[in-house]
C-alpha positions as CSV (number, residue, x, y, z in Angstrom):
1,M,0.2,0.1,-0.1
2,Q,2.8,2.5,0.7
3,K,4.0,1.5,-2.4
4,V,0.5,2.3,-4.3
5,S,1.2,6.1,-2.5
6,V,4.8,6.3,-3.2
7,L,3.7,6.2,-7.1
8,I,0.9,8.2,-6.6
9,M,2.8,11.0,-5.5
10,L,5.5,10.4,-8.7
11,F,2.9,10.5,-10.6
12,L,1.7,13.5,-9.3
13,F,5.2,15.4,-9.0
14,T,6.1,15.0,-12.7
15,F,2.4,16.1,-13.8
16,I,3.1,19.3,-11.9
17,I,6.5,19.7,-12.9
18,S,5.9,19.1,-16.6
19,S,2.5,21.5,-16.6
20,L,4.9,24.2,-15.6
21,S,7.9,23.7,-18.1
22,P,8.6,26.1,-20.7
23,F,7.5,23.7,-23.3
24,S,3.7,23.7,-22.4
25,A,3.8,27.7,-22.9
26,Y,2.2,26.2,-26.1
27,A,-0.1,24.1,-25.3
28,Y,-3.2,25.9,-26.3
29,E,-5.4,27.0,-28.7
30,L,-5.1,29.8,-31.1
31,L,-7.6,32.1,-32.8
32,I,-7.3,33.9,-35.5
33,G,-10.0,36.2,-36.7
34,T,-11.0,36.2,-40.6
35,G,-13.6,37.1,-43.1
36,K,-16.8,35.2,-43.2
37,V,-16.7,31.3,-43.9
38,G,-16.5,31.2,-47.7
39,S,-14.4,34.4,-48.6
40,F,-10.5,33.9,-49.3
41,S,-9.2,35.8,-46.1
42,Y,-11.2,32.8,-44.0
43,F,-9.4,30.0,-46.5
44,A,-6.1,32.2,-46.1
45,G,-6.8,32.1,-42.0
46,K,-7.1,28.0,-42.3
47,S,-4.0,28.0,-44.3
48,V,-2.1,29.8,-41.7
49,C,-3.4,27.4,-38.7
50,H,-2.3,24.3,-40.6
51,S,0.9,25.7,-41.3
52,I,1.1,26.7,-37.5
53,V,-0.4,23.1,-36.4
54,R,2.3,21.0,-38.6
55,F,5.1,23.4,-37.0
56,D,4.5,22.5,-33.6
57,Q,1.7,19.9,-32.7
58,E,1.7,21.4,-29.2
59,V,-0.8,24.2,-30.6
60,S,-4.2,24.0,-31.6
61,C,-5.1,27.1,-34.3
62,R,-9.1,27.8,-35.3
63,P,-9.7,30.5,-37.8
64,V,-13.1,32.8,-36.7
65,P,-15.0,34.2,-39.1
66,S,-16.8,37.2,-39.0
67,D,-18.5,39.8,-41.5
68,N,-18.0,43.0,-40.1
69,Y,-14.9,44.3,-40.7
70,T,-14.7,46.0,-37.0
71,D,-15.1,42.9,-35.3
72,N,-11.7,41.3,-35.8
73,L,-10.2,44.8,-34.3
74,T,-11.9,45.0,-31.4
75,N,-11.2,41.5,-30.5
76,V,-7.9,41.7,-31.1
77,Q,-7.6,44.8,-28.8
78,A,-10.0,43.0,-26.1
79,G,-7.8,39.6,-26.1
80,S,-10.7,37.7,-27.4
81,L,-8.5,37.1,-30.2
82,D,-5.2,36.6,-30.8
83,M,-4.6,37.7,-34.2
84,A,-6.9,38.4,-37.5
85,L,-6.3,39.2,-40.7
86,V,-7.4,42.7,-41.6
87,N,-6.8,44.5,-44.8
88,S,-4.7,47.4,-45.1
89,K,-7.4,49.8,-45.9
90,V,-9.8,49.0,-42.8
91,I,-6.8,49.3,-40.5
92,Y,-6.2,52.9,-41.6
93,D,-9.6,53.6,-41.7
94,A,-9.8,52.7,-38.0
95,F,-6.9,54.4,-37.3
96,H,-7.6,58.0,-38.9
97,K,-11.5,57.6,-37.9
98,A,-12.4,57.5,-41.5
99,G,-14.8,55.1,-43.8
100,L,-16.8,52.5,-41.6
101,F,-14.7,54.1,-38.4
102,R,-16.4,57.6,-38.4
103,F,-18.5,57.1,-35.7
104,V,-16.6,54.5,-33.5
105,S,-15.2,55.6,-30.5
106,L,-13.0,52.7,-29.5
107,N,-8.9,53.4,-29.8
108,Y,-7.0,50.3,-31.3
109,D,-3.4,51.5,-29.9
110,Q,-2.8,48.0,-28.4
111,L,-2.9,46.8,-31.6
112,R,0.3,45.7,-33.5
113,L,1.5,44.7,-36.7
114,L,2.9,40.8,-37.7
115,M,3.6,40.3,-41.2
116,P,1.8,41.3,-45.0
117,L,0.3,37.3,-45.7
118,Y,-1.4,38.7,-49.4
119,R,-2.5,41.2,-51.6
120,E,-5.9,41.4,-52.9
121,P,-6.1,43.3,-56.1
122,V,-9.2,45.9,-57.3
123,S,-10.3,46.5,-60.7
124,L,-12.3,47.1,-63.0
125,I,-15.1,44.6,-64.7
126,V,-16.7,46.4,-67.3
127,R,-18.6,45.7,-70.7
128,S,-16.7,45.2,-73.7
129,D,-19.5,47.2,-75.7
130,A,-18.9,50.2,-73.0
131,K,-15.4,51.8,-74.2
132,I,-14.4,51.9,-71.3
133,S,-10.3,51.6,-71.4
134,R,-9.0,53.2,-67.9
135,L,-10.8,54.7,-64.7
136,S,-11.8,58.2,-66.1
137,D,-13.5,56.6,-68.9
138,L,-16.6,55.9,-66.0
139,A,-18.2,59.3,-66.0
140,G,-21.5,59.2,-67.7
141,K,-22.0,55.3,-67.6
142,R,-23.6,52.9,-65.9
143,V,-22.2,52.4,-62.7
144,N,-22.6,49.6,-59.6
145,N,-21.0,51.2,-56.8
146,G,-21.3,48.1,-54.5
147,A,-23.7,47.1,-51.8
148,P,-23.8,49.6,-48.6
149,F,-20.9,48.9,-46.0
150,S,-19.1,47.0,-48.9
151,L,-15.3,47.4,-49.4
152,Q,-16.8,48.1,-53.3
153,R,-18.6,50.5,-52.1
154,L,-16.0,52.6,-49.8
155,I,-13.7,52.2,-52.5
156,F,-15.5,53.4,-55.4
157,K,-16.6,56.5,-53.3
158,E,-12.3,56.8,-52.8
159,L,-11.9,56.8,-56.3
160,M,-14.5,59.2,-56.8
161,A,-13.3,61.3,-54.5
162,L,-9.8,61.1,-56.4
163,E,-11.5,61.8,-59.6
164,G,-13.4,64.7,-58.3
165,W,-17.2,62.8,-59.3
166,Q,-20.0,63.1,-57.8
167,K,-23.5,60.8,-58.3
168,D,-24.7,62.6,-61.3
169,S,-21.4,61.9,-62.8
170,F,-22.8,59.2,-63.9
171,S,-25.9,58.2,-65.9
172,L,-27.1,55.5,-63.3
173,Y,-25.7,55.0,-59.5
174,Q,-26.6,51.4,-58.4
175,S,-26.0,50.0,-55.4
176,L,-26.2,46.3,-56.1
177,P,-24.6,43.3,-54.0
178,S,-22.1,40.7,-54.7
179,V,-25.1,38.2,-53.1
180,H,-26.5,35.6,-55.8
181,S,-24.5,37.6,-58.1
182,Q,-26.8,40.3,-59.0
183,D,-24.1,42.5,-59.8
184,F,-22.4,39.9,-62.3
185,I,-26.2,39.3,-63.4
186,A,-26.8,43.3,-63.8
187,L,-23.6,43.7,-66.0
188,Q,-24.2,41.1,-67.9
189,N,-27.5,42.1,-69.0
190,G,-26.4,46.1,-69.7
191,S,-28.4,47.1,-66.6
192,V,-24.7,48.8,-65.7
193,Q,-21.5,48.7,-67.7
194,A,-18.9,49.0,-65.1
195,M,-18.2,47.7,-61.4
196,L,-15.4,46.9,-59.1
197,H,-14.0,43.8,-58.1
198,V,-12.2,43.8,-54.9
199,G,-11.3,40.0,-54.4
200,M,-8.7,36.9,-55.5
201,H,-8.2,36.4,-59.1
202,P,-8.6,33.8,-61.3
203,D,-12.9,34.1,-60.3
204,A,-14.8,31.1,-61.9
205,R,-17.7,34.0,-62.4
206,L,-15.3,36.7,-64.2
207,D,-13.7,33.4,-66.3
208,R,-16.9,32.8,-67.9
209,G,-17.9,36.4,-68.4
210,L,-14.4,36.7,-70.3
211,A,-15.2,33.8,-72.1
212,S,-18.2,34.9,-73.6
213,D,-16.9,38.4,-74.7
214,Q,-18.9,40.0,-72.5
215,M,-16.6,41.1,-70.1
216,D,-13.1,42.6,-69.7
217,I,-10.9,43.5,-67.2
218,V,-10.0,47.2,-66.8
219,G,-6.7,48.1,-64.3
220,I,-6.9,51.3,-61.7
221,N,-3.9,53.0,-62.4
222,G,-2.7,56.2,-63.9
223,A,-1.2,59.2,-62.0
224,N,-4.1,60.0,-59.5
225,V,-4.0,56.4,-58.3
226,S,-0.2,56.6,-57.5
227,I,-1.1,59.6,-55.7
228,L,-3.6,58.0,-53.4
229,I,-1.1,55.1,-53.3
230,G,1.4,57.6,-51.9
231,S,-0.4,58.5,-49.5
232,N,-0.1,55.6,-47.5
233,S,-3.7,55.4,-46.6
234,G,-4.3,51.8,-47.0
235,F,-3.5,51.1,-50.8
236,T,-0.7,49.5,-52.9
237,S,-0.2,48.4,-56.2
238,Q,-0.3,44.9,-58.1
239,V,0.1,43.0,-61.6
240,L,-2.5,40.2,-62.7
241,P,0.2,38.6,-65.0
242,A,-1.3,37.5,-68.6
243,G,-2.4,34.1,-68.6
244,T,-4.6,34.5,-65.2
245,Y,-7.4,33.8,-67.9
246,A,-7.5,32.5,-71.0
247,D,-8.2,35.4,-72.6
248,L,-5.9,37.7,-70.4
249,D,-3.2,38.2,-73.5
250,A,-1.5,41.4,-70.6
251,D,-0.5,42.1,-67.8
252,I,-3.3,44.6,-65.8
253,E,-1.5,46.6,-63.4
254,T,-3.9,47.6,-61.0
255,L,-4.9,49.2,-57.1
256,S,-4.4,46.5,-54.4
257,L,-5.3,46.0,-50.5
258,E,-2.9,44.4,-48.4
259,T,-4.1,41.7,-46.0
260,L,-2.3,41.9,-42.6
261,L,-1.4,39.0,-39.9
262,I,-2.0,41.3,-36.7
263,T,-2.1,40.8,-32.9
264,S,-2.1,42.5,-29.4
265,A,0.7,44.0,-27.6
266,D,-0.5,42.2,-25.1
267,I,0.2,38.9,-26.5
268,D,3.4,36.8,-25.1
269,D,6.8,37.3,-27.3
270,A,7.0,33.0,-27.8
271,T,3.9,33.1,-29.2
272,V,4.7,35.8,-31.9
273,D,8.0,34.1,-32.5
274,L,5.9,30.5,-33.7
275,V,3.8,32.0,-35.4
276,L,5.9,33.9,-37.8
277,D,8.6,31.0,-37.7
278,A,5.9,28.5,-38.7
279,I,4.3,30.6,-41.3
280,I,7.9,31.4,-43.0
281,S,8.8,27.8,-42.5
282,A,5.4,26.9,-44.7
283,K,6.1,29.4,-47.4
284,K,5.8,27.0,-50.0
285,R,3.6,25.0,-49.1
286,L,1.2,28.2,-48.7
287,Q,2.7,29.3,-52.1
288,S,0.9,26.2,-53.5
289,A,-1.9,26.8,-51.9
290,H,-2.4,29.9,-53.7
291,P,0.4,31.7,-55.4
292,S,-0.9,35.4,-53.6
293,F,0.3,34.4,-50.5
294,L,3.5,35.8,-48.9
295,A,4.3,37.2,-52.5
296,S,5.6,40.0,-51.6
297,K,9.1,40.1,-49.8
298,T,8.8,41.1,-45.9
299,N,11.2,43.3,-44.2
300,V,12.1,45.4,-41.3
301,E,11.7,48.8,-43.8
302,T,8.1,47.4,-44.7
303,L,7.4,47.0,-41.3
304,N,8.2,50.1,-40.0
305,N,7.0,52.1,-42.9
306,S,3.1,50.9,-41.6
307,Y,1.0,53.0,-39.4
308,L,-0.2,50.2,-37.6
309,H,3.4,49.8,-34.6
310,P,4.7,46.3,-35.6
311,H,5.7,44.3,-32.6
312,P,9.0,44.1,-31.3
313,V,9.5,40.4,-31.8
314,A,8.6,40.2,-35.4
315,I,11.2,43.4,-35.7
316,L,13.5,41.0,-34.5
317,F,12.4,37.9,-36.7
318,F,12.8,39.7,-39.9
319,Q,15.8,40.7,-38.9
320,G,17.5,37.3,-38.3
321,N,15.3,35.4,-41.4
322,Q,16.0,37.6,-44.6
323,S,18.2,34.6,-46.1
324,R,14.4,32.3,-45.2
325,L,12.0,34.7,-47.3
């Protein structure tokens, strides 16, 4: 009986010591905020989680979807999410009380940048018979500016301000959502002649439209757009390479948003280092899932040029791992 008691005591002692060891610091679930289920953001969150779990099997990871742009920022700030994928325009508006955040009184000073993960192109989709070959050709046309509170609507308003347009600058100013492809249907039947596409390529709906010779992709570029990008207000540029679609035989330079992996200043340093190491270690696997992942090289200058403060561990990580990028 005494021998059994000693064994029990040894078991309890071993259990307590192992639970206090540094290794167990990673034995918990990471929650990463993403866009809604079915979005590329959600797919990206699942890919990041898969990379983390493969890298360290003591960690579990789960993407947490949301339909609301403000939710991920607020939940990371409050600590109910460990990290989140948020596009650069949303981050900019949150910090400058613009766009959807004009009437939001929350302060996001606890948010920290870990790294950019991928770019999301913004382009014009136009009817082939509309004689639209550049952004400035939209004046006088029938346009869909996107559903209320959508990224399409927010960006279209930015472009209108850039060009000095008002609603009456267009012969028709629609606000159709993408639900049930209402926007694409309106473009196909000719009730609108142009709309914004914010999302990853290739897009199956656009592929069908291009194949039918009803639609064209127009890049958003030029002097005014360069000024917008240079203002560091959340936009960057991107090239859609020829061959992205069977009918796309030339590169298209266009506007883009960068999706950032963010966290809170309160997160522990070991977790930040683990996540960054896992993502960089999985670079080839991520790019095989989609070539947009980690397509732009991250360095200390990239992190420091952001209006969102980089996490100190991210700075140290990218200083010491340039050869792996």
